C-alpha positions in Angstrom: -37.8 -32.9 -0.6 -38.0 -29.2 0.2 -35.0 -29.6 2.6 -33.0 -31.5 0.0 -33.7 -28.7 -2.6 -32.5 -26.1 -0.1 -29.3 -28.0 0.6 -28.7 -28.3 -3.2 -29.2 -24.6 -3.6 -26.9 -23.7 -0.7 -24.2 -26.0 -2.1 -24.6 -24.4 -5.5 -24.3 -20.9 -4.1 -21.2 -21.9 -2.1 -19.7 -23.5 -5.2 -20.3 -20.4 -7.3 -18.9 -18.0 -4.7 -15.9 -20.2 -3.9 -15.2 -21.0 -7.6 -15.1 -17.3 -8.4 -12.6 -16.6 -5.6 -10.5 -19.5 -6.7 -10.4 -18.2 -10.3 -9.4 -14.7 -9.1 -6.6 -16.2 -6.9 -5.4 -18.2 -9.8 -5.2 -15.0 -12.0 -3.3 -13.2 -9.3 -0.8 -16.1 -8.9 -0.3 -16.3 -12.7 0.3 -12.5 -12.8 2.9 -12.6 -10.1 4.6 -15.6 -11.7 4.7 -14.0 -15.1 6.1 -10.7 -13.7 8.9 -12.8 -12.1 9.7 -14.4 -15.5 10.0 -11.0 -17.0 12.4 -9.8 -14.2 14.6 -12.9 -14.8 14.7 -12.2 -18.6 15.6 -8.6 -18.1 18.2 -9.3 -15.4 19.9 -11.8 -17.6 21.0 -9.0 -19.9 24.1 -8.2 -17.8 25.1 -11.8 -17.1 24.9 -12.5 -20.8 27.2 -9.5 -21.5 29.8 -11.1 -19.3 29.3 -14.6 -20.6 29.2 -13.9 -24.3 31.5 -10.8 -24.4 29.0 -8.7 -26.3 26.6 -5.9 -25.3 23.0 -7.0 -25.0 19.6 -5.4 -25.7 16.2 -5.9 -24.3 13.3 -5.1 -26.6 9.5 -4.9 -25.8 7.3 -5.4 -28.9 6.3 -4.5 -31.5 3.1 -6.6 -31.5 3.4 -9.6 -33.9 0.3 -10.5 -35.8 1.0 -13.6 -38.0 -2.7 -14.6 -37.7 -4.6 -15.4 -34.6 -3.7 -15.0 -31.8 -1.3 -12.0 -32.1 1.3 -11.6 -29.3 3.6 -9.1 -27.7 7.2 -10.4 -27.6 9.9 -9.4 -25.1 13.3 -10.1 -26.4 16.8 -10.5 -25.0 19.3 -10.0 -27.9 23.1 -10.1 -28.1 25.0 -7.5 -30.2 26.7 -10.2 -32.3 28.0 -7.8 -35.0 29.1 -5.4 -32.2 28.0 -2.2 -33.9 26.1 -0.9 -30.9 22.8 -1.0 -32.9 20.0 -3.5 -32.5 19.2 -4.9 -36.0 15.7 -4.8 -37.4 15.6 -8.6 -37.0 17.7 -11.1 -35.1 18.1 -14.9 -35.1 19.8 -17.8 -33.4 22.3 -18.3 -34.9 22.7 -14.8 -36.5 22.5 -14.5 -40.2 23.6 -11.9 -42.7 20.0 -10.6 -42.9 19.6 -10.8 -39.1 23.1 -10.2 -37.7 22.2 -10.0 -34.0 21.8 -13.0 -31.7 18.4 -13.9 -30.3 19.2 -15.2 -26.8 15.7 -15.5 -25.3 12.1 -14.4 -25.8 9.0 -14.2 -23.6 5.6 -13.8 -25.3 2.5 -12.2 -24.0 -0.7 -13.1 -25.9 -2.1 -9.8 -27.3 -5.4 -10.8 -28.8 -8.0 -8.4 -27.7 -10.9 -10.2 -26.0 -11.1 -13.6 -24.4 -7.7 -14.7 -25.6 -5.7 -12.0 -24.0 -4.5 -12.6 -20.4 -1.9 -9.9 -19.5 -1.6 -6.2 -20.3 1.3 -3.8 -20.4 -1.0 -1.0 -19.1 -3.6 -0.8 -16.4 -5.5 1.7 -18.5 -6.1 0.0 -21.9 -5.3 -3.6 -23.0 -4.1 -2.3 -26.4 -1.5 0.1 -24.9 2.0 -0.1 -23.4 2.9 2.1 -20.3 6.6 2.7 -20.0 9.2 5.4 -19.1 12.8 6.1 -20.2 12.9 3.5 -23.0 13.9 4.3 -26.6 10.2 4.9 -27.2 7.6 5.9 -24.6 4.5 6.1 -26.8 1.5 3.9 -25.9 1.5 2.2 -29.3 1.7 -1.6 -29.6 3.4 -1.1 -32.9 6.5 0.7 -31.6 9.5 -1.3 -30.2 11.0 -0.2 -26.8 14.7 -0.9 -26.5 17.4 -0.6 -23.9 21.1 -1.7 -24.2 23.3 -3.1 -21.5 26.9 -2.2 -22.2 30.2 -3.8 -21.0 30.2 -1.6 -18.0 26.7 -2.7 -17.0 25.1 0.6 -17.8 21.5 0.9 -19.2 21.8 2.9 -22.4 19.1 4.7 -24.3 19.7 3.5 -27.8 18.5 6.7 -29.4 20.7 9.1 -27.5 23.6 6.6 -26.8 23.6 7.8 -23.2 23.0 6.2 -19.9 19.4 6.6 -18.8 18.8 9.3 -16.2 16.7 7.2 -13.9 15.0 3.8 -13.7 13.3 2.8 -16.9 9.9 1.3 -16.0 7.4 -1.1 -17.6 3.9 -1.8 -16.2 2.6 -5.3 -16.2 -0.9 -6.4 -15.1 -3.8 -8.6 -15.9 -6.5 -7.9 -18.4 -9.1 -8.4 -15.6 -7.5 -5.5 -13.8 -8.1 -3.2 -16.8 -11.8 -4.2 -17.1 -12.2 -4.0 -13.3 -13.1 -7.7 -12.9 -10.1 -8.5 -10.6 -10.2 -6.7 -7.3 -8.3 -5.1 -5.7 -6.6 -3.7 -8.8 -3.0 -5.1 -8.9 0.0 -4.3 -11.1 3.7 -5.0 -11.2 6.1 -2.2 -12.1 9.4 -3.5 -13.6 12.3 -1.1 -13.2 15.7 -1.3 -14.9 18.2 0.9 -13.1 20.9 3.1 -14.8 23.5 0.7 -13.5 21.9 -2.5 -14.7 19.8 -4.2 -12.1 16.1 -5.1 -12.3 13.5 -4.7 -9.6 9.8 -5.6 -9.6 7.4 -3.8 -7.3 3.9 -5.1 -6.6 1.3 -2.3 -6.3 -2.3 -2.2 -5.3 -4.6 0.7 -6.0 -6.4 2.0 -2.9 -9.6 4.0 -2.6 -7.8 7.4 -3.3 -7.2 6.0 -6.0 -3.5 5.7 -5.7 -1.0 2.9 -6.4 0.6 1.7 -3.2 3.6 -0.6 -3.0 2.9 -4.0 -1.4 5.2 -6.7 -0.1 5.1 -10.1 -1.7 
């Protein structure tokens, strides 16, 4: 009986340890897959310019809170009225009230707590970490916009000028922010001044410093 109990305890310990590692591996895989989906969405901006004959925009946020759960949308929008300005709202098909074409959308659940899976900052799950977009504050409530014009240039919609360097957006898992997923991993999405999109996987070392990783 004692030996049987020991075997059961050992099996239980192995299951707990193994189950935890499987759960962490699953989170890492979902994070990588989602970052790839975002890259594809952003990369489509230039091909849609060529296909539809209109400039396109990508917009991150603002957070939408129709109830529970709230979510952070990432939009790909066509400049259907061709005024060079992203309308306050957009639809498919466009309407008078929403004159720009909603081409595609990718949503990140943004409910703080158990419902939230991904984060746009490795520092705080209620923040966005970005550079060279139309807005670079950390607020969830501010939209971040870039335009892809007919020449394939990434345009800052506020200045109307081509961005000076890659515009970046950080994407990670909530478990990285609360330090439950080790090693800390994030993906940095970069949109270049001449429109192309790159995603770099980074792992934080003991320095602590974010180091590029392959794969």
